[in-house]
Structure formats: structure tokens, C-alpha cells
N, C-alpha and C positions, 0 to 999 in steps of 0.2 A: 451311583451316588452323585449328588450334586456337589462339586468341589467348592463352589462359592458358599453353599450352605454349611459345609463342613468347616471351612475356614472361619466363617462367621460364628459358628458354634464354639470352636476353639477360642476365638478371641473373646467371646462373651464369658466363657467359663474361666479363662485366665484372669480376666478383669474381676469376675466375681470372687475368685480365690484371693486375689490381691486385696480387694475391698474388704472382704470378711476376715482377712489375715489367717487363711487356712493353707495347709500344705497341698500342693497340686501334684497329682500322680496320674499318669496315663497307663492304661493296661490294654494290650492288644494280643491277639493270638498270632503274633508275627512269625513264629516258626512254622505254624500250620498253614497259614494263609500267605504264602511267600510272594504273591502278586499284589493283592490289595492292601494288606495291613502295613507293609513298609511304606507304601505311598501315603496312607493315612497318617502314619507315624511322622513321615517327612513334613507333611503339612502342619502338624502340631509343632515340630521343631522350628519350622520357618515362621510360624505365627508367634511363638514364644520369643524367639530371638530376632524378630523382624527388624528392630532398630539397627542392630549390628550387621545382619546379613544383607539387608537392603542397601545400607551405606557402602558395602564392599562387594556388591553383587557381581560386578564385572571382573574383579580380581578373583573372586571365588570360582566363577565360571571358568576362567583361564586356567586355574590350577586343578580343575576337575572335582571340586568339593561337591558332595551329593548329600543333601539333608535327609534323603530317604534312608541313608546308612547311619544317620544320627549325627549328633554334635561331634562325636569322636572322629568321624570321617573329615569333618571340616577342620578340626584341630590338627589331625595328622597331616592333612594336605598343606597346612600353613608352613610346614617345614620346607616347602619348595620356594618360599619367598625370601627376599632379603630380610635380615634380622629386624630392621626398623619397621618394615611393612608388617611383618609377622606380629611384632609387639603392638603395633597400632590396632590391628584387628583383634588380637587377644584382649587388649584393654577395652575395646568396644563390646566384646562378648561378655567380659566380666562386669561391665557397667550395667548390662541388662539385669543381672541378678539383684541390683539395687532397686530396680523399679518394678520388677515382676514378683509374683508370689514365690515363696520357697518351693523347691522341687523335692520330691521323694528321692532318697539316695539309694543306689544299688550297692555302692561301696564307698562309704563316707571317708574311709582312710585314704582312698585314692582320689576323692572328689568326683566320683563317677555318679552322675545323676540318672534319673529315670529317662532322660531324653538323650543319653549318650549313644546307645546302640539299640536298634529295634528289637532284637531278640534277647536282650538282657532281662526284660520284664515280660514274663509270660503269665497271662491272667490266671491260669489254673494254679500256678505255683506262687504267684506274688500276692494275690488278694488275701489268702489266709494270714500271711505275715503282716500285711497292712492292717487288717482288722485287729489282730492281736497287739500290734505295737506300731501305731501310726507315728513315725519318727522322722525328724529332720535334724541333721547335724551341720547344716549350713552355718557359716559364721554368724553369730548373733542370734541364732534361732533358739527358741525354747526346746528342751529335749523331747517333750511329748506334745503333739499337736493335734488339733482337729484337722481332719484330712478331707479333701474333695477328690475322689477317685473317679476317673472316666473309664468306662468299659464299653468298648465298641463291638458290635457283631455285624455280620452280613445282613441280618434281618431288621436292624433298627439303627437309627443314627447314633444313639448312645443311651446308656443307662447311667444314672448318677448314684453314687454311693457316698453318703456323708458319714464320716466316722468320728466318733467322739471317744477318745480313750478314757 
């Protein structure tokens, strides 16, 4: 797979979801494809959070943050930093949510999004729920949303699912 094409695709779809005010949701077979899918997942995380991650790339590399393990890995590794630097990076990550489309939630009570951990969202288990109840509970979001789901497979760059509850 061409990484530049994948990243361009993610960027285009993230912008389309933002422009159309639809919920963004990424679905991979991460537990079954332990080599390729976490890498594809990591590219989506890094594209979505590019403003924050690029601004702090050197620091994040120093603490061993790995976007292939999701946003949760980045947030966990921030504990290794002095409180002021940690707060600065967390603020920049939170600012991304203001300019990007809303994300599907895995656990809205804990603020865990679709991009937190690669194997939290498994296409076989997650898509039926998304189809039945395309929902976002990010602050300020409408309870039910039109959704733009991205489904990747080894045989194609992506399939697109538009969901209208």
C-alpha cells in the first residue's frame, strides 16, 4: 500500500466529514491483522491530530509515544513529562477537536474515541452498532448524527459507508 496515498485519503475524508458536519469513524480488522492495520490506524491518528502531534514531534519521540498504538498511548506517555509540558501538549490535542470532525466514541463516559486504541474498534463487531445508532456524545454534538465510516481491507484502499440514522 502506498503510504502517501493512504495519508492523502485520510486527510481528504477527515476534511469531507468536517465540511459535511458528519461523524468520523474508522473501522479496521486490527486484532486480526496485527501488522498492517495498526500501522494504517496510526496513520489515521497522525493525520487527524497532525496539528498537535507535529508541533510536539520531538518531545513525543523522546518519550516513546507511538500513534500506531492510538491516542491512548500518546496520552499515557505524557505522564513522563513535567506537568507544564504535559498540559501544553494535552491542550493542543484538545484544540484539535475544535477544528476536526466529531469522532465516534467507544466509551463516551470516559472520553474514549474511535482513535484511542487500534483494537477497540473491530469492524465485524462495530459496524452493526454504528449502523443501528450512529452516535456522538462529544461536547456540543447532536445526539444522533449522520456518520462517515471508513472500512479498510487488504484488497482495497477503502470502502465508504454513509449512515443516516
